[in-house]
ZAVORO-18303 format. One record per residue: residue in one letter; x, y, z of N, C-alpha, C, CB in turn. Coordinates in nm, 4 decimals. Glycine has a CB too. Example, Ala and Ser with C-alpha at 12.3 -4.5 7.8 and 13.67 -1.06 7.14 Angstrom:
residues 2
<figu A <1.3190 -0.5690 0.7800> <1.2300 -0.4500 0.7800> <1.3200 -0.3300 0.7800> <1.1308 -0.4473 0.9046>>
<figu S <1.2850 -0.2250 0.7080> <1.3670 -0.1060 0.7140> <1.2900 0.0030 0.7870> <1.4084 -0.0598 0.5725>>
end
This chain:
residues 95
<figu X <-7.8159 6.1849 6.6449> <-7.8638 6.1085 6.7571> <-7.8159 6.1718 6.8857> <-7.8183 5.9636 6.7476>>
<figu X <-7.9042 6.1736 6.9803> <-7.8711 6.2287 7.1110> <-7.8940 6.1226 7.2175> <-7.9551 6.3553 7.1407>>
<figu X <-7.8093 6.1226 7.3184> <-7.8162 6.0247 7.4269> <-7.9558 6.0180 7.4886> <-7.7137 6.0585 7.5345>>
<figu X <-8.0196 6.1332 7.5053> <-8.1514 6.1360 7.5703> <-8.2595 6.0653 7.4883> <-8.1932 6.2796 7.5954>>
<figu X <-8.2351 6.0417 7.3600> <-8.3333 5.9743 7.2744> <-8.3080 5.8244 7.2601> <-8.3337 6.0379 7.1378>>
<figu X <-8.2011 5.7752 7.3179> <-8.1617 5.6357 7.2998> <-8.2709 5.5384 7.3434> <-8.0346 5.6076 7.3770>>
<figu X <-8.3300 5.5590 7.4593> <-8.4335 5.4678 7.5090> <-8.5545 5.4673 7.4151> <-8.4770 5.5078 7.6519>>
<figu X <-8.5946 5.5825 7.3674> <-8.7085 5.5905 7.2746> <-8.6794 5.5124 7.1473> <-8.7408 5.7374 7.2402>>
<figu X <-8.5595 5.5265 7.0959> <-8.5211 5.4527 6.9746> <-8.5241 5.3029 7.0009> <-8.3805 5.4956 6.9263>>
<figu X <-8.4625 5.2602 7.1093> <-8.4618 5.1164 7.1429> <-8.6028 5.0621 7.1623> <-8.3795 5.0917 7.2699>>
<figu X <-8.6878 5.1387 7.2277> <-8.8244 5.0935 7.2552> <-8.9097 5.0828 7.1290> <-8.8908 5.1878 7.3529>>
<figu X <-8.8681 5.1492 7.0224> <-8.9472 5.1510 6.8989> <-8.8762 5.0863 6.7805> <-8.9828 5.2926 6.8637>>
<figu X <-8.7705 5.0118 6.8060> <-8.6916 4.9529 6.6982> <-8.7740 4.8591 6.6099> <-8.5737 4.8779 6.7560>>
<figu X <-8.8785 4.8004 6.6658> <-8.9631 4.7098 6.5880> <-9.0443 4.7837 6.4816> <-9.0569 4.6340 6.6806>>
<figu X <-9.0454 4.9154 6.4861> <-9.1179 4.9953 6.3870> <-9.0306 5.0329 6.2678> <-9.1724 5.1210 6.4517>>
<figu X <-8.9042 4.9940 6.2704> <-8.8103 5.0280 6.1639> <-8.7960 4.9103 6.0686> <-8.6728 5.0676 6.2222>>
<figu X <-8.8012 4.9399 5.9399> <-8.7771 4.8383 5.8369> <-8.6721 4.8929 5.7413> <-8.9095 4.8006 5.7602>>
<figu X <-8.5741 4.8113 5.7100> <-8.4676 4.8512 5.6183> <-8.4922 4.7842 5.4843> <-8.3268 4.8138 5.6746>>
<figu X <-8.4866 4.8646 5.3783> <-8.5078 4.8137 5.2427> <-8.3907 4.8574 5.1556> <-8.6435 4.8645 5.1834>>
<figu X <-8.3324 4.7647 5.0831> <-8.2298 4.7967 4.9841> <-8.2979 4.7858 4.8489> <-8.1033 4.7007 4.9948>>
<figu X <-8.3401 4.9005 4.7953> <-8.4194 4.8979 4.6727> <-8.4113 5.0332 4.6027> <-8.5666 4.8613 4.7032>>
<figu X <-8.4477 5.0333 4.4766> <-8.4650 5.1562 4.4013> <-8.5850 5.2288 4.4621> <-8.4854 5.1281 4.2470>>
<figu X <-8.5664 5.3518 4.5072> <-8.6722 5.4215 4.5796> <-8.7948 5.4475 4.4926> <-8.6196 5.5523 4.6341>>
<figu X <-8.7751 5.4799 4.3672> <-8.8894 5.5049 4.2789> <-8.9736 5.3787 4.2663> <-8.8420 5.5525 4.1393>>
<figu X <-8.9100 5.2652 4.2431> <-8.9835 5.1386 4.2310> <-9.0466 5.0986 4.3643> <-8.8899 5.0266 4.1814>>
<figu X <-8.9748 5.1216 4.4722> <-9.0273 5.0894 4.6051> <-9.1551 5.1683 4.6325> <-8.9217 5.1190 4.7138>>
<figu X <-9.1516 5.2978 4.6066> <-9.2694 5.3807 4.6305> <-9.3826 5.3467 4.5344> <-9.2333 5.5278 4.6180>>
<figu X <-9.3495 5.3114 4.4107> <-9.4526 5.2764 4.3120> <-9.5356 5.1570 4.3574> <-9.3883 5.2459 4.1764>>
<figu X <-9.4779 5.0713 4.4396> <-9.5492 4.9530 4.4891> <-9.6348 4.9842 4.6124> <-9.4494 4.8425 4.5225>>
<figu X <-9.6228 5.1050 4.6657> <-9.6984 5.1442 4.7855> <-9.8328 5.2052 4.7463> <-9.6173 5.2446 4.8710>>
<figu X <-9.9285 5.1933 4.8367> <-10.0578 5.2582 4.8174> <-10.0436 5.4089 4.8348> <-10.1625 5.2021 4.9159>>
<figu X <-10.1325 5.4833 4.7723> <-10.1331 5.6291 4.7846> <-10.1577 5.6703 4.9295> <-10.2403 5.6908 4.6925>>
<figu X <-10.0888 5.7756 4.9713> <-10.1119 5.8335 5.1027> <-10.0679 5.7509 5.2214> <-10.2523 5.8613 5.1169>>
<figu X <-9.9703 5.6625 5.2022> <-9.9323 5.5707 5.3102> <-9.7950 5.5973 5.3723> <-9.9350 5.4316 5.2585>>
<figu X <-9.7246 5.6991 5.3268> <-9.5898 5.7260 5.3784> <-9.5894 5.8651 5.4427> <-9.4818 5.7165 5.2637>>
<figu X <-9.5352 5.8736 5.5643> <-9.5368 6.0040 5.6307> <-9.3998 6.0696 5.6448> <-9.5970 5.9894 5.7654>>
<figu X <-9.2923 5.9989 5.6114> <-9.1583 6.0569 5.6191> <-9.0727 6.0053 5.5037> <-9.0919 6.0239 5.7551>>
<figu X <-8.9936 6.0954 5.4461> <-8.9013 6.0602 5.3387> <-8.7667 6.1237 5.3712> <-8.9548 6.1077 5.1983>>
<figu X <-8.6585 6.0466 5.3620> <-8.5235 6.0975 5.3856> <-8.4409 6.0625 5.2625> <-8.4599 6.0372 5.5175>>
<figu X <-8.3952 6.1654 5.1901> <-8.3285 6.1427 5.0620> <-8.1787 6.1697 5.0640> <-8.3914 6.2278 4.9579>>
<figu X <-8.1277 6.2392 5.1628> <-7.9868 6.2786 5.1659> <-7.9496 6.3428 5.0334> <-7.8954 6.1567 5.1951>>
<figu X <-7.8379 6.3047 4.9703> <-7.7951 6.3740 4.8483> <-7.8223 6.2953 4.7201> <-7.6484 6.4046 4.8571>>
<figu X <-7.9068 6.1959 4.7246> <-7.9334 6.1115 4.6076> <-7.9800 6.1923 4.4869> <-8.0377 6.0067 4.6418>>
<figu X <-8.0552 6.2987 4.5106> <-8.1103 6.3762 4.3992> <-8.0031 6.4492 4.3190> <-8.2108 6.4762 4.4511>>
<figu X <-7.8895 6.4771 4.3799> <-7.7821 6.5477 4.3094> <-7.7353 6.4726 4.1853> <-7.6643 6.5700 4.4028>>
<figu X <-7.7545 6.3431 4.1853> <-7.7026 6.2600 4.0767> <-7.8109 6.2152 3.9790> <-7.6335 6.1390 4.1339>>
<figu X <-7.9329 6.2642 3.9961> <-8.0446 6.2205 3.9123> <-8.0649 6.3134 3.7926> <-8.1729 6.2135 3.9950>>
<figu X <-8.1119 6.2531 3.6839> <-8.1536 6.3319 3.5680> <-8.2870 6.3989 3.6007> <-8.1653 6.2425 3.4394>>
<figu X <-8.3268 6.4937 3.5185> <-8.4563 6.5587 3.5391> <-8.5706 6.4575 3.5328> <-8.4779 6.6689 3.4347>>
<figu X <-8.5626 6.3619 3.4400> <-8.6672 6.2592 3.4293> <-8.6770 6.1767 3.5573> <-8.6396 6.1669 3.3095>>
<figu X <-8.5624 6.1376 3.6125> <-8.5635 6.0606 3.7371> <-8.6150 6.1441 3.8542> <-8.4232 6.0085 3.7683>>
<figu X <-8.5758 6.2708 3.8604> <-8.6261 6.3584 3.9665> <-8.7779 6.3696 3.9603> <-8.5624 6.4978 3.9560>>
<figu X <-8.8316 6.3865 3.8401> <-8.9768 6.3969 3.8253> <-9.0458 6.2662 3.8611> <-9.0130 6.4372 3.6826>>
<figu X <-8.9870 6.1539 3.8233> <-9.0445 6.0235 3.8597> <-9.0430 6.0056 4.0114> <-8.9665 5.9080 3.7912>>
<figu X <-8.9319 6.0424 4.0745> <-8.9212 6.0311 4.2200> <-9.0252 6.1185 4.2894> <-8.7802 6.0699 4.2665>>
<figu X <-9.0330 6.2454 4.2507> <-9.1266 6.3364 4.3171> <-9.2719 6.3050 4.2842> <-9.0958 6.4793 4.2784>>
<figu X <-9.2974 6.2435 4.1714> <-9.4328 6.1953 4.1416> <-9.4721 6.0894 4.2431> <-9.4416 6.1383 3.9971>>
<figu X <-9.3818 5.9950 4.2688> <-9.4106 5.8879 4.3651> <-9.4131 5.9390 4.5088> <-9.3073 5.7768 4.3522>>
<figu X <-9.3242 6.0294 4.5421> <-9.3267 6.0877 4.6766> <-9.4602 6.1581 4.6994> <-9.2087 6.1871 4.6963>>
<figu X <-9.5018 6.2380 4.6041> <-9.6266 6.3129 4.6169> <-9.7468 6.2195 4.6227> <-9.6420 6.4107 4.5006>>
<figu X <-9.7467 6.1155 4.5429> <-9.8580 6.0200 4.5402> <-9.8685 5.9422 4.6706> <-9.8418 5.9231 4.4234>>
<figu X <-9.7557 5.9003 4.7241> <-9.7572 5.8144 4.8429> <-9.7585 5.8920 4.9744> <-9.6378 5.7232 4.8406>>
<figu X <-9.7363 6.0224 4.9683> <-9.7304 6.1030 5.0905> <-9.8670 6.1120 5.1576> <-9.6782 6.2436 5.0592>>
<figu X <-9.8675 6.0881 5.2876> <-9.9896 6.1077 5.3657> <-10.0047 6.2569 5.3955> <-9.9861 6.0239 5.4984>>
<figu X <-10.1214 6.2955 5.4417> <-10.1435 6.4350 5.4806> <-10.0432 6.4707 5.5903> <-10.2914 6.4582 5.5294>>
<figu X <-9.9726 6.5813 5.5716> <-9.8740 6.6243 5.6700> <-9.7391 6.5557 5.6588> <-9.9276 6.6020 5.8054>>
<figu X <-9.7182 6.4780 5.5531> <-9.5900 6.4082 5.5347> <-9.4757 6.5086 5.5250> <-9.5938 6.3192 5.4080>>
<figu X <-9.3571 6.4638 5.5628> <-9.2378 6.5480 5.5564> <-9.1315 6.4820 5.4706> <-9.1829 6.5758 5.6972>>
<figu X <-9.0595 6.5667 5.3974> <-8.9457 6.5213 5.3176> <-8.8249 6.6011 5.3637> <-8.9714 6.5393 5.1625>>
<figu X <-8.7160 6.5313 5.3955> <-8.5910 6.6013 5.4233> <-8.4859 6.5494 5.3266> <-8.5458 6.5814 5.5721>>
<figu X <-8.4016 6.6413 5.2825> <-8.2912 6.6018 5.1955> <-8.1815 6.7062 5.2046> <-8.3386 6.5844 5.0487>>
<figu X <-8.0643 6.6658 5.1660> <-7.9541 6.7607 5.1557> <-7.9107 6.7622 5.0100> <-7.8344 6.7228 5.2518>>
<figu X <-7.8486 6.8701 4.9703> <-7.8036 6.8830 4.8326> <-7.6839 6.9770 4.8271> <-7.9177 6.9340 4.7417>>
<figu X <-7.6006 6.9565 4.7279> <-7.4884 7.0471 4.7055> <-7.5356 7.1718 4.6313> <-7.3763 6.9765 4.6265>>
<figu X <-7.6539 7.1640 4.5704> <-7.7089 7.2767 4.4953> <-7.7577 7.3847 4.5915> <-7.8242 7.2302 4.4033>>
<figu X <-7.7426 7.5093 4.5515> <-7.7911 7.6195 4.6341> <-7.8860 7.7045 4.5530> <-7.6742 7.7049 4.6879>>
<figu X <-7.9997 7.7453 4.6046> <-8.0536 7.7033 4.7325> <-8.1198 7.5657 4.7248> <-8.1529 7.8055 4.7824>>
<figu X <-8.1643 7.5241 4.6058> <-8.2267 7.3929 4.5892> <-8.2114 7.3507 4.4445> <-8.3771 7.3954 4.6311>>
<figu X <-8.2048 7.2222 4.4221> <-8.1923 7.1734 4.2852> <-8.3272 7.1456 4.2204> <-8.1085 7.0483 4.2827>>
<figu X <-8.4360 7.1548 4.2943> <-8.5664 7.1145 4.2421> <-8.6314 7.2145 4.1464> <-8.6582 7.0906 4.3555>>
<figu X <-8.6416 7.3433 4.1794> <-8.7062 7.4367 4.0870> <-8.6356 7.4394 3.9515> <-8.7088 7.5774 4.1471>>
<figu X <-8.7154 7.4319 3.8461> <-8.6595 7.4308 3.7116> <-8.6264 7.2921 3.6606> <-8.5371 7.5146 3.7077>>
<figu X <-8.6238 7.1950 3.7497> <-8.5947 7.0576 3.7088> <-8.7121 6.9646 3.7357> <-8.4712 7.0065 3.7807>>
<figu X <-8.7857 6.9909 3.8429> <-8.9034 6.9114 3.8778> <-9.0267 6.9944 3.8439> <-8.9024 6.8698 4.0300>>
<figu X <-9.1264 6.9289 3.7903> <-9.2503 6.9945 3.7492> <-9.3051 7.0862 3.8581> <-9.3546 6.8904 3.7123>>
<figu X <-9.3400 7.2076 3.8182> <-9.3982 7.3024 3.9121> <-9.5273 7.2514 3.9738> <-9.4236 7.4337 3.8434>>
<figu X <-9.6040 7.1737 3.8971> <-9.7299 7.1204 3.9505> <-9.7048 7.0210 4.0640> <-9.8107 7.0527 3.8386>>
<figu X <-9.5910 6.9538 4.0628> <-9.5538 6.8662 4.1747> <-9.5054 6.9491 4.2932> <-9.4444 6.7658 4.1315>>
<figu X <-9.4144 7.0409 4.2661> <-9.3563 7.1207 4.3742> <-9.4599 7.2081 4.4433> <-9.2443 7.2075 4.3204>>
<figu X <-9.5606 7.2535 4.3682> <-9.6644 7.3390 4.4271> <-9.7496 7.2664 4.5306> <-9.7538 7.3936 4.3182>>
<figu X <-9.7412 7.1352 4.5348> <-9.8188 7.0573 4.6314> <-9.7490 7.0469 4.7672> <-9.8448 6.9181 4.5765>>
<figu X <-9.6298 7.1046 4.7768> <-9.5505 7.0960 4.8990> <-9.5294 7.2338 4.9602> <-9.4157 7.0298 4.8705>>
<figu X <-9.5231 7.2391 5.0926> <-9.4884 7.3614 5.1652> <-9.3410 7.3524 5.2029> <-9.5792 7.3810 5.2930>>
<figu X <-9.2710 7.4631 5.1920> <-9.1277 7.4655 5.2213> <-9.1028 7.5460 5.3476> <-9.0477 7.5246 5.1028>>
<figu X <-9.0345 7.4842 5.4424> <-9.0058 7.5512 5.5698> <-8.8576 7.5489 5.5974> <-9.0821 7.4852 5.6855>>
end
């Protein structure tokens, strides 16, 4: 957070919703193509391959055109290749 963005954040606070839920189940209840941002932090580091695939299936299904996913991981360079289906990962651009 930067001081110069404080007013923008305050002016748009009504657009923020906080949910305490299992992310896979939360996304499964959403319509396809309705989410434009995903923030995962390090949650994936602790997931099994099955859970990672379930998560990325829902992320991919619910992602709108141009959606972005950000996450951090202890794995280098990434924990996804070899654990998440290539057909899912191939649908994303990496920058």
